[in-house]
C-alpha positions in Angstrom: 0.0 0.0 0.0 1.4 3.4 -1.0 1.5 5.9 1.8 1.5 9.6 0.9 1.8 12.8 3.0 0.4 16.1 1.8 2.3 18.9 3.6 0.3 22.1 3.3 2.7 25.0 3.6 -0.2 27.4 2.8 -0.8 29.5 -0.3 -1.8 33.1 -1.1 -2.4 34.2 -4.6 -4.4 36.9 -6.4 -7.0 34.3 -7.2 -6.9 31.8 -4.4 -6.3 31.7 -0.6 -5.1 28.7 1.4 -4.0 30.2 4.8 -6.1 29.1 7.9 -8.9 29.4 8.4 -9.0 29.0 4.6 -8.3 25.7 3.0 -7.0 26.0 -0.5 -7.9 23.9 -3.5 -4.4 22.3 -4.0 -4.4 19.8 -1.0 -7.9 18.5 -1.9 -7.0 18.1 -5.6 -3.7 16.4 -4.8 -5.4 13.9 -2.4 -8.0 13.1 -5.1 -5.3 12.6 -7.7 -3.4 10.2 -5.5 -6.6 8.1 -4.9 -7.5 8.2 -8.6 -4.1 6.8 -9.5 -4.0 4.3 -6.7 -7.2 3.4 -4.9 -5.3 1.5 -2.2 -3.1 4.5 -1.2 -3.2 6.0 2.3 -3.2 9.8 2.2 -2.3 11.9 5.3 -2.8 15.6 5.4 -0.4 17.7 7.5 -0.1 21.5 7.9 3.1 23.4 8.2 1.9 24.5 11.7 1.8 20.9 12.8 5.3 20.4 11.6 6.4 23.6 13.4 4.8 22.4 16.6 6.2 18.9 16.6 9.0 18.8 14.0 10.8 15.6 15.2 7.6 13.5 15.3 6.4 14.6 11.9 9.7 14.2 10.2 10.1 10.7 11.7 6.7 9.7 10.2 7.6 11.1 6.7 11.0 9.4 6.7 9.9 6.0 8.2 6.3 5.6 7.1 5.7 7.6 3.9 6.5 6.6 0.3 5.8 10.1 -1.0 5.7 13.6 0.5 4.0 16.4 -1.5 4.9 20.0 -0.5 2.3 22.7 -1.5 3.1 26.4 -0.9 3.8 29.8 -2.2 2.7 33.4 -1.6 2.2 35.9 -4.4 0.0 38.4 -2.5 1.3 38.5 1.0 -1.2 39.8 3.6 -1.6 40.1 7.3 -2.5 36.9 8.9 -4.2 36.5 12.3 -3.3 33.0 13.3 -0.3 31.8 11.2 1.8 32.5 8.1 2.8 30.7 4.9 6.1 28.9 5.0 9.0 30.7 3.3 11.2 29.0 0.7 14.0 28.8 3.3 11.7 27.0 5.7 10.4 24.6 3.1 14.0 23.8 1.9 15.1 23.2 5.5 12.3 20.8 6.2 12.6 19.0 2.8 16.4 18.5 3.2 15.7 16.4 6.3 13.3 14.1 4.5 14.8 11.2 2.5 11.4 10.0 1.2 10.7 11.1 -2.4 9.3 14.6 -2.5 7.3 16.7 -4.9 7.1 20.5 -4.8 4.2 22.4 -6.3 1.8 25.3 -6.0 2.4 29.0 -6.7 5.9 28.8 -5.1 7.4 27.5 -8.4 6.6 30.8 -10.1 8.1 32.8 -7.2 7.4 33.7 -3.6 6.9 37.0 -1.8 6.6 37.0 2.0 6.4 40.8 1.9 5.6 43.1 -1.0 8.3 44.9 -2.8 10.8 42.1 -2.7 12.0 40.4 -5.9 11.5 36.8 -6.6 13.1 34.8 -3.8 13.1 31.4 -5.4 16.4 29.9 -6.5 17.4 26.6 -8.1 18.8 25.5 -4.7 15.2 25.0 -3.5 14.3 22.8 -6.5 17.4 20.7 -6.1 16.0 19.3 -2.8 13.0 17.7 -4.5 12.8 14.7 -6.7 10.0 16.3 -8.7 9.1 20.0 -9.2 5.7 20.7 -10.8 5.8 23.8 -13.1 2.4 22.9 -14.4 -0.4 21.6 -12.0 0.9 19.9 -8.9 -2.1 17.6 -8.8 -1.4 16.3 -12.3 2.3 15.9 -11.5 1.4 13.8 -8.5 -1.0 11.7 -10.6 1.8 11.1 -13.1 4.1 10.1 -10.3 1.7 7.7 -8.7 1.2 6.1 -12.2 5.0 5.6 -12.6 5.7 8.6 -14.8 8.6 10.3 -13.1 10.5 13.4 -14.3 12.4 16.1 -12.4 10.5 18.9 -14.0 6.9 18.2 -14.6 4.9 20.6 -16.9 1.7 18.6 -17.3 -1.7 20.3 -16.9 -4.9 18.9 -15.6 -8.3 19.2 -17.2 -11.5 20.3 -15.5 -12.9 16.8 -16.0 -10.0 15.6 -13.8 -10.5 18.5 -11.3 -14.2 17.6 -10.9 -13.3 14.0 -10.2 -10.3 14.7 -7.9 -12.0 17.5 -5.9 -14.7 15.0 -4.8 -12.3 12.2 -4.2 -10.0 14.4 -2.1 -12.6 16.1 -0.1 -11.9 13.8 2.9 -8.8 15.8 3.8 -11.0 18.5 5.4 -11.5 16.3 8.4 -7.7 16.0 8.9 -7.4 19.8 9.0 -6.6 20.9 12.6 -9.2 23.7 12.4 -12.0 21.4 11.2 -14.9 22.0 11.1 -14.2 25.7 11.3 -12.6 26.2 8.0 -13.5 28.1 4.9 -13.2 25.9 1.8 -11.8 27.8 -1.2 -13.7 26.8 -4.4 -12.4 27.2 -8.0 -14.9 28.4 -10.7 -12.4 29.2 -13.4 -8.8 30.1 -14.1 -7.1 32.4 -16.6 -8.0 36.0 -17.5 -9.4 37.8 -20.5 -6.5 40.2 -20.1 -4.3 37.5 -21.6 -5.5 38.9 -25.0 -3.1 41.9 -24.5 -0.5 40.3 -22.2 -2.2 41.1 -18.8 -1.2 43.5 -16.1 2.5 44.0 -15.6 2.7 42.3 -12.2 0.1 39.5 -12.6 1.0 35.9 -13.1 -2.5 34.6 -13.8 -2.8 35.3 -17.6 0.8 34.3 -18.1 0.5 31.0 -16.3 -3.0 30.0 -17.4 -3.9 32.1 -20.5 -7.5 32.9 -21.4 -10.4 31.9 -19.1 -11.6 28.4 -18.8 -14.7 27.8 -16.7 -15.7 24.8 -14.6 -19.2 23.4 -15.1 -21.8 24.4 -12.5 -22.4 20.7 -12.0 -18.7 20.0 -11.1 -18.6 23.0 -8.7 -21.8 22.0 -7.0 -20.8 18.4 -6.6 -17.5 19.4 -5.0 -19.3 21.6 -2.5 -21.9 18.8 -1.8 -19.0 16.4 -1.0 -17.4 18.9 1.4 -20.8 19.7 2.9 -21.5 16.1 3.5 -18.2 15.9 5.4 -19.3 18.7 7.8 -18.1 21.9 6.0 -20.5 24.8 6.0 -18.3 27.8 5.0 -17.4 28.3 1.4 -15.7 31.0 -0.7 -15.8 31.0 -4.5 -12.5 32.7 -4.6 -10.4 30.8 -7.2 -11.1 33.0 -10.3 -9.9 36.3 -11.7 -13.5 37.6 -12.0 -16.6 36.0 -10.7 -18.8 38.4 -12.7 -17.9 36.8 -16.0 -18.4 33.2 -14.9 -19.9 31.4 -17.9 -19.4 34.4 -20.3 -19.5 33.3 -23.9 -17.0 35.9 -25.1 -14.5 35.7 -22.2 -11.8 34.4 -24.6 -12.6 37.1 -27.2 -12.9 40.3 -25.3 -10.9 41.9 -22.5 -14.2 43.3 -21.1 -16.5 40.3 -21.6 -20.3 40.3 -21.5 -21.5 38.6 -18.2 -23.9 35.7 -18.3 -26.4 36.2 -15.5 -28.3 33.0 -16.4 -25.1 30.9 -15.7 -24.6 32.6 -12.4 -28.2 31.9 -11.4 -27.8 28.3 -12.4 -24.6 27.9 -10.5 -25.9 29.2 -7.2 -29.3 27.5 -7.4 -27.5 24.2 -7.9 -25.1 24.9 -5.0 -28.0 25.6 -2.6 -29.9 22.5 -3.9 -26.8 20.3 -3.1 -26.0 22.0 0.2 -29.1 23.6 1.7 -27.6 24.2 5.2 -24.6 26.3 4.1 -23.8 29.0 6.7 -21.4 31.1 4.7 -21.3 31.4 0.9 -19.1 34.2 -0.4 -17.1 35.1 -3.5 -13.9 37.1 -4.3 -12.4 39.1 -7.2 -14.4 41.1 -9.7 -13.3 43.3 -12.6 -14.8 46.8 -12.0 -14.4 47.6 -15.7 -16.9 44.8 -16.5 -19.3 46.0 -13.9 -19.0 49.6 -15.1 -19.2 48.9 -18.9 -21.5 45.9 -19.2 -25.1 46.5 -18.1 -25.6 42.7 -17.6 -23.4 43.0 -14.6 -26.2 44.5 -12.6 -28.2 41.2 -12.8 -25.1 39.2 -11.7 -24.7 41.4 -8.7 -28.4 41.1 -7.8 -27.9 37.3 -8.0 -24.9 37.5 -5.7 -27.0 39.5 -3.1 -29.9 37.0 -3.5 -27.9 33.8 -3.2 -24.8 34.7 -1.0 -24.7 35.3 2.7 -24.1 38.7 4.2 -20.6 40.1 4.7 -19.7 39.3 1.1 -17.0 41.3 -0.7 -16.1 41.9 -4.3 -12.4 42.8 -4.5 -11.7 45.4 -7.2 -8.2 45.5 -8.8 -7.8 49.2 -9.5 -4.0 49.2 -8.6 -3.8 52.9 -9.4 -6.0 55.7 -10.6 -3.1 57.4 -12.4 -3.9 56.9 -16.1 -0.2 57.3 -17.2 1.0 54.6 -14.7 -2.0 52.4 -15.8 -0.9 52.7 -19.4 2.7 51.8 -18.6 1.6 48.7 -16.7 -1.1 47.6 -19.2 -3.9 48.1 -16.6 -7.4 48.1 -18.0 -9.5 49.5 -15.2 -9.8 53.3 -14.8 -10.7 55.4 -11.8 -14.0 56.2 -13.4 -14.7 52.5 -13.9 -14.2 52.0 -10.2 -16.4 54.9 -9.2 -19.3 53.6 -11.4 -18.8 50.1 -10.1 -18.8 51.3 -6.5 -22.1 53.1 -7.1 -23.7 50.0 -8.7 -22.6 47.6 -6.0 -23.5 50.0 -3.2 -27.0 50.5 -4.6 -27.7 46.8 -4.7 -25.6 45.3 -1.9 -25.4 47.8 1.0 -28.4 46.7 3.0 -27.5 45.0 6.3 -27.9 41.2 6.7 -28.6 39.1 9.7 -25.0 39.0 10.9 -24.7 42.8 11.2 -22.7 43.3 8.0 -23.9 44.6 4.6 -24.9 41.9 2.1 -22.3 42.8 -0.5 -19.7 45.5 -0.6 -16.7 46.3 -2.8 -13.0 46.3 -1.8 -10.3 48.2 -3.6 -6.7 47.0 -4.3 -3.7 49.3 -4.8 -0.3 48.0 -5.9 2.6 50.3 -5.2 6.0 50.4 -6.9 4.7 49.9 -10.4 6.8 50.3 -13.5 7.3 53.9 -14.6 5.4 55.4 -11.7 6.1 59.0 -10.6 5.6 60.6 -7.1 2.4 62.2 -8.5 0.6 58.8 -8.6 0.5 58.7 -4.8 -1.1 62.1 -4.5 -3.6 61.2 -7.3 -4.5 58.0 -5.6 -5.1 59.8 -2.3 -7.3 62.4 -4.0 -9.2 59.5 -5.6 -9.8 57.9 -2.1 -10.9 61.3 -0.7 -13.5 61.4 -3.6 -14.9 58.1 -2.5 -15.3 59.4 1.0 -16.9 62.6 -0.3 -19.4 60.6 -2.4 -20.4 58.6 0.6 -19.7 55.1 -0.7 -19.3 52.1 1.4 -16.1 50.2 0.8 -15.3 47.1 2.9 -11.5 47.5 2.8 -8.6 49.2 1.0 -5.8 46.7 0.3 -2.5 48.4 -0.2 0.7 46.4 -1.0 4.0 46.8 -2.7 4.3 44.9 -6.0 5.6 41.3 -5.8 8.0 40.9 -8.7 7.3 37.4 -10.1 9.2 35.4 -12.7 7.7 35.8 -16.2 5.9 39.1 -15.5 6.6 42.5 -17.1 7.7 43.8 -13.7 10.9 41.8 -14.1 12.2 44.5 -16.4 12.5 46.9 -13.5 12.3 44.6 -10.4 11.7 46.5 -7.2 13.4 49.7 -8.5 10.3 51.9 -7.9 9.6 50.3 -4.5 13.1 51.4 -3.4 12.9 54.8 -5.2 9.5 55.7 -3.6 9.9 54.0 -0.3 9.2 57.2 1.7 6.1 58.0 -0.5 4.9 54.4 -0.1 5.1 54.7 3.7 3.4 58.2 3.5 0.6 56.8 1.4 0.0 53.8 3.7 -0.1 56.1 6.7 -2.6 58.4 5.1 -4.9 55.5 4.1 -4.8 53.9 7.5 -5.3 57.2 9.4 -7.6 59.2 7.2 -9.5 56.8 4.9 -9.9 53.4 6.6 -11.4 54.7 9.9 -14.1 56.7 8.0 -15.1 53.8 5.8 -15.2 51.4 8.8 -17.4 53.7 10.8 -19.8 53.9 8.0 -20.1 50.1 7.8 -20.1 49.3 11.5 -21.0 52.4 13.6 -21.0 52.2 17.3 -24.0 50.1 18.4 -23.8 47.6 15.6 -24.3 44.0 16.7 -22.0 41.6 14.9 -23.4 38.0 15.1 -21.4 34.8 15.0 -17.9 36.2 15.7 -15.5 33.3 16.0 -12.8 33.9 18.7 -9.4 32.9 17.3 -6.5 34.2 19.4 -5.7 35.9 22.6 -2.9 38.5 22.7 -1.9 40.9 25.5 -5.2 40.3 27.3 -7.3 41.0 24.2 -9.3 38.4 22.3 -9.3 38.6 18.5 -12.1 37.2 16.5 -13.7 37.3 13.0 -16.8 36.2 11.2 -16.2 33.6 8.6 -16.1 34.7 5.0 -14.2 36.9 2.5 -12.1 39.6 4.1 -13.7 39.3 7.5 -13.5 42.2 9.9 -11.1 41.7 12.8 -12.9 42.2 16.1 -11.0 43.1 19.3 -12.6 42.3 22.7 -11.0 43.2 26.0 -10.3 40.2 28.2 -9.3 36.6 27.7 -12.3 34.8 26.2 -12.3 31.1 25.3 -10.9 30.6 21.9 -12.8 28.6 19.3 -16.3 29.8 20.3 -18.9 31.9 18.5 -20.1 35.1 20.3 -22.1 38.1 19.4 -20.3 41.4 19.7 -21.6 45.0 20.3 -19.4 47.5 18.5 -18.1 50.2 20.8 -15.5 51.8 18.5 -13.0 51.2 15.7 -9.5 51.7 14.6 -8.2 51.7 11.0 -8.6 48.0 10.3 -10.5 46.5 13.2 -13.4 47.3 15.5 -13.4 47.2 19.3 -16.4 45.6 20.9 -17.8 43.8 23.9 -19.7 40.5 24.2 -23.4 40.9 23.7 -24.7 40.3 26.3 -21.8 40.5 28.8 -21.9 37.4 31.1 -21.1 38.8 34.5 -19.8 35.5 35.8 -16.8 35.7 33.4 -16.6 39.4 32.4 -13.5 41.5 32.3 -14.0 44.9 34.0 -12.9 46.7 30.8 -15.9 45.2 29.0 -18.4 46.7 31.5 -16.8 50.1 31.7 -17.4 50.6 28.0 -21.1 50.6 28.7 -22.9 54.0 28.9 -22.6 55.6 32.3 -20.1 53.0 33.6 -16.4 53.5 34.5 -13.7 51.3 36.0 -14.8 51.9 39.6 -18.4 51.0 38.9 -17.4 48.0 36.8 -15.2 46.6 39.6 -18.0 47.2 42.2 -20.6 45.4 40.0 -18.4 42.4 39.6 -17.4 42.2 43.3 -21.1 42.3 44.4 -22.0 39.3 42.2 -25.7 40.0 41.8 -27.8 36.8 41.9 -30.9 38.1 40.3 -32.3 40.9 38.3 -33.6 42.8 41.3 -30.1 42.9 42.8 -28.6 43.9 39.5 -31.0 46.8 39.2 -29.7 48.2 42.4 -26.2 48.4 40.9 -26.8 49.6 37.4 -29.2 51.7 35.4 -32.3 49.8 34.0 -31.2 50.8 30.5 -28.1 48.5 30.8 -30.0 45.4 31.6 -30.3 44.2 28.0 -26.4 44.3 27.8 -25.8 42.1 30.9 -26.4 38.5 31.7 -26.3 37.0 35.2 -25.3 33.4 34.4 
């Protein structure tokens, strides 16, 4: 019996996320490919965090028990992570060099890796030398080839969507081996490739260069994968593996850079998903081209369908990158500032109403990439003015994502590398500071003003006597609660204030038996002295409680 280990080193790409609590597509596809090639194989799923926590034990198993170890990793769009971080090439190399069992390396890491923005491709041949097989195509297909006896040091083979549909279902069992199960968000692929491949794509983006023009999965294949995961206890899903969800099923996506959306296909897809998995708790999407929304009237029906069939807190990430038309032209960017403003208006009109969890149904996000080819200092001031215009117009924007460009192998940014990141480092820091201090807090207050109740916030980590939690979904809001709450539980939170990227709140209601004084002193009319007195008195019933606090505070407090 063949014994295989899948080592998930975590992935973060423009179109795809696999960092906890998100489980990417790669591990599931690889597991399915192994079983498709060898039905008797035993597949074990392990995360890089499990290796970090118990390196000796995990390496012993891989060396003594396994016949194959598949490494999956790579970050192209580094972000801020609450619980963990993707493995670096150095960390992967260090672990792999201690494993004598045959090893395969795959995932976005083969095209480059950027732990932080503004750093040139950090991958060298030394990393590849540690592995018996390196997949420069699709790692799941390389693994399938290996299991079937087709070995080659550099594997360039590609899988088909017929294979993906089969492997995704076969490999869905790995979710139960994830240390965060069942509280994981399963990333789902609807397509890959980008219409921008017609003109070469954006200067920094690997998607059109690696995958070419769009290819769509069938709605049947997508729904069956979700059904399989759902049957195994998964209830949180994000359709995030695509360059643009708005054009799913478009008939001219391989002919036009701004394709015509196909609302009927979107409708069919989501109806089938709900038919297969009626008890889903979170269904979100990611990535949308604002140029398509602004220039194609059919987009409105697609957005209406997303509001109708998805759960609240959903986000469409818009890749503006810069509003400076000259920089946009030099980097072959398609979307203009006017496109984004029009798309913001459309999405706000349709999606801004609040859902049951306290968040709007569907909001836009905006991405900026700094350090682009040929940019001038003026671009930073233009982009700040653009953001101020958004504030002035009163739009709701869930988040502004600002990052330095990741210089990846094969992209046009390789011509200049991180030249402009270095050249404009002071301006980059200035721009980030302005966004965090003057733009983000305003947008956040509009979405979650004081008094908002956020339902089903999942407590994740405790740091410096503060508990951090988030709702499940796309780009969830970080919630900070004073005190050390039990991790891994759902709570409702009453928003009491906000910073630039997170809100501060208190449990709703506050359980006096386990409350932190700082929670109580945030209530109207309370202070530290009153909070300490209330907790020390330990009221046993509502009558005793009313002697200690104003009647208006009773709905916020719980005796048990």
